[in-house]
Structures are given as C-alpha cells and as structure tokens.
N, C-alpha and C positions, 0 to 999 in steps of 0.2 A: 513456408517450409520451416519445420522445427529443426534447430541445429543438432547435428550428430555429436555424440560424445567424443572426446579426444581419442579414446582407445579404439572406437569404431572407425574413426577417420584414419588412424594409423594403420589399422588392419586392412581397410579397403585400398589404401595407397599401396601397401605391400602386395596385396592380391593383384592389383593392376600391373605392378612392376613384374611380378612373377609370370603373369600371363603373357605380357609383351615379350619378356626375355625368352620364354619358352617358344613363342611363335618365331622369334628371330632365329633361335637355334634350329628350328625345323626348316626354315626357309634358306638358311645360309648354304647348305649343300646344293640347292637348286638354282643358285645364282650363276650368272655367266662366269666363265673361268677368269676373265680379266678383273673381276671383283674379288677373287680369292687372294689371300695374302693377309698377314697379321695386321698391317696398318689399315688397309681398306675395310677389313671386317670390323676392326675396333671403331673406326669412324662411323661406319654404317650402323653398328650396334648402338653407339651413343646417340646418333641422330634419330633413329627410329624410336629409341627409348624415350628421348626427350619429347619428341612430337606426340607420342602416344600418352605419356603421363602428364603432360602440361594441362590438358583439359580436366583430367581427374583431380589434380592438385588444386586447380582453380575452383571447381565445383564443390569439392569435399573439404577444402581447408581455407583458401583465400576468401571466397565469397561469404561463407558463414562467419568468418572473423570480421569481415567488413560490416556485415549486417549487425553483428554483435556490438561493434564499436558505435555504429550509428544509433542503435537502440539505446545504448548506454548514454550517448550524448543527449538523446531526446529525454531520457529519464532524468538526467541531471538538470536539464533546462526546466522541465516541469517541476522538479523538486524545488528549484530556486523560485519559480513562479509561485508555487504553493506557499513557500516561506514568506514571500513578500505579501501575498494575500492574507496570510495569517497575521503578519505584523500589522497590516492595515486594519484588520478586524479588531485586534487587540487595542490599537490606538483609538479606534472608534468607540469601543466599549469603555475605555478609560475616560475619554472625553465626555461621552454621553451619560455615563452613570457616576463614576467616581468624581469626575470634574464637577458635575452638577451638584452632587452632595457637598463637596468641599466649598463650592461657591455659596451654597445656602448656609453652610456652617459659618463662613466668614461674615456674611450679612447678618446672621442671627447674633453672632458674638458682638458685632458693632451695635446692634439694636439694644443689647443689654445696658450699654452705657446710658442710653436715653430712656430707660425704664422709669416710669413715674414713681414706683415704690418697690420695696423689697419683694412683695408678693408677685408683682408683675415680672420682676427679674427672675425669680425662681421658676415661674411658669414657663418663661422663655427658655430657661436652662434645661427644664425637663424636655421640652420640644427638641432642643439641640442634642440632648443625649439620645433621644430616639433616632434623630437623623444620623448621628454618629454610629449608632448600632446598625442602621441600614447600610451605611457606607462600609462598615466592617464586614457585614454579611456579603455585600457585593464583591469585596476584595477576596473573600474566601471562595466565592463562586468562581471568580476568574482564575484564582490559583488552582482550584480543582480541575478546571478545564485545561490549564497549561501543563500541570504535572500532578496528577492525583496522588495525594499522600498515601492513600490506602493501597495503591499499586506498589509503591516502594516498600511499605511496611509489611503487607500481607500477601502480595502476589496478584496474578491475573484473575484468579477465580473470584475472590472477594471484591476486587475492583470492578469487574464486569457486573457482579451482582448489585453493587451500589449504583452503577451506571444505569442498569435496567430499572431499578426502583425509582431513581430520579426521573427517568424517562416516563414511567407510568404515572408519576404524580403530575407531570406537566401535560401529557398527551393522553387522549382517550384510547389507549392501546394496551391490551393485556399481553404481558410477555411471559413465556414459559422458558426458564433458564435451566439448562443441564450442564454442569461443569464437572469434569472428571480430570482434574489436574492436581496430582498429589505432591508435586515438588515445585520449587522455584525454577524458573526458566531464565535464559539469558535476558538481561534487561532490555536489549534491543528488540528481542522477540516479544517480550511482555508489552512494551509500550506500543509496538506495531500492531499487535492483536487488539489492544485496547482501542487504538485509533480506528482500526478497521471496523470494530463493532460500533464505535461512535458514529463513523461515517454512514454505516448501513442503517442505523436507527434514525439518523437525520434524514436519509433518503426516504425511509418509511413515513416519517412525519410529514415531509414536504410533498411527496409525490404519490405514495401508494394508496392513500385513503383506506388503510387497513384497520381492522378491529382487533386482530390477534397477530402475534409474532412469536417466534421461537428462536432461541440462541443455544446452540450445542457446541461445547468445547471439550475435546478429548485429546489425550496424549497416548499414543500407542505406536509400536513398530518404528520408533525413532523419528516420529513426526507429530506435529500438532495439527489436528483437523478441526475446522471451524465451519459450522453450518448455520446460516441465518435465513429464516423463512418468514413470509408474511402472507396474509390472505387478501391482499389488496388487488388493485385493478391490473397490475402487471404492465408490461410493455413488450415491444418487439425486440427480443434479445439480439436479432440479426441486424437491426438498424444501427446507424452510427451514434447511438445514445452515449456510448462510452466516451466519445470525443466531444459531446455537446456541452458547452459551458452552462447552458440553462438547466439541463436535466441530468447530465451524466458526470458532473464534476466529481461527485462523491465516489461513483463507481470507478472513474479513471484514477482517482487517488488510491483506492483500494488496490486496483490492478498494479499500480506502480510500486506501492509498498510491498506487495507480495513478490514482484519481480526482483526488487532489491534484496530480498531474502532468499532468492532462488527457489521460490515456491510455485504452487499451481493455483490458478484462479479460474473459476467457471461460474457462469450465470445462466440460470434457466428461468424463463418467465413466460407467463400466459395470462389469460384473462382472470384466472383464479388466484394469482399471486406470483411471488418471485422467490427464488432460492439462490443464495450465494454460497458457493463451496470454495473453501480455501484450505490448502495443505502446505504446511511450512516444515521443511526438514530441520531437525534439532541436532545439535552437537552432543555426542555422548558424554 
C-alpha cells in the first residue's frame, strides 16, 4: 500500500470526523429520554466520536507512519551494509593492485644495488618507471571510481558520457547516450544519478548478455528522468531478484538510492531486454 500524502490524510480524517459528528446529531433526538441532558449527550458524543475515528486514524496515519519508519530503518541498514561492502572492495583493490605494484617496486629498487654494471642498473630503472606508471594509472582508476573528477568539474552529463565510453572500451556493448541536462544539479542528485547509471551498466555487463544499451537523461517539469535500456536476455521482474544478493544487488542499490531522494523507480524486463525507469524530483 503506497502511503498517502499528509494533506490527503488530514482531509480524510476531517471527513470521517464530520460524518460521525453528523450521524451523532441525527441520532441524538431519537435516543431514550434518560440519555438526554448536556452531560450525557457530551459523554456519548465524545465516546462515539473516539470509537469511530480511532480506526481511521490508525489506518490513515499511524500505520503508514510506522511502515515509513520501518522502511527507513531498512534503508539505513542496507546503506551501512553497502558502505561496508564498498570499503571491503576498495581494500581488496588496494591490496591486489597498488600493494602488488609497490611490492614489486621495492624489490626492484633493492635489486639495483646488486646490479653488475651501470647499464643493468639503468635497464632495471626503466622497468621500475614503467611499473610506477602502471601504479599511478591504477590509483587514478580507483580515484575515478570513488569520486569522478569530471562529475565535480563539468556535471552529470559529461560524467555519464565518460562512464559510457569507458564501459564500451572494456565490454563488447554499444551504448547510445542521450543527455539533456543544461544546468548543474544538486551534488547529491548528481552523484546518485552517476552511481545509478554505474550500477545499471555493471548489471548489464554481468547478467544481461546484451549487445546494445541506451542511457537517456532529461530534466523537465522539475524532475530528472533517467531511462536505461538493454537488449539482453532479461529476467522475471516479478521475481524476488531485487532482494537477491547474487543477481539483484545492483537493482536493490538503485532502488534504495532513488527512495532516499524521494523518487520513483520501475523495472520492466522480458526476454528481449530490460528497461529501468527512474524519476527524481529536483529542488527549484
């Protein structure tokens, strides 16, 4: 059940109170004579009004609020879990790539001391410079993944364009990008949209077996709309894939990011491909 807006809840509660109060006014003249009297009528009015409005207040206000707090707790828990998983991934990347390069550099520098002649030392120094350049490139790659500089400098459009080009170079998937964002957005929205596109492309690479994909970003009517499509094998959108740690972690992450921004998230999938629709409201 989707939660009602506060204005609608307030209006429905007032409507219930009005109807109950009107019914009480119609019934009071028909009550036994011993119930007539200012005190008895007031007590009866208050009791009936309380009994009649309590379920309405529960279903229209208390229950949605409780569900909202429970969902918020689940989102925060998953956000912390995602942070820990990201930290573990970064630690693994640092150990496996940067750590290995630095170890090789240290061993190589030690071997220069035992070089037979100057020519051998220079040759080893050239090899070490190449190794250092590889380590430098790896650091830049990790830094781009953590916080893309192009996103901070130029905005979401150029950042997603760079992301799509990097993806095409690594994976055999052709991406058509359409970006209609003419202004800078809130930094939280920009980094969230970037991560959503990143997660969706990772899903395409890991699970879709697609040959082509499309990314459309538009800003209109006070909201950002994002559409990511592929021509892969698809999946059952009604199945619990969104909760599956093996296949749906990326989609679950997208859904949670969108929920934290009070946006809308929809997935349509079939044998011919998958489409992810995201709409995020923007502050004026």
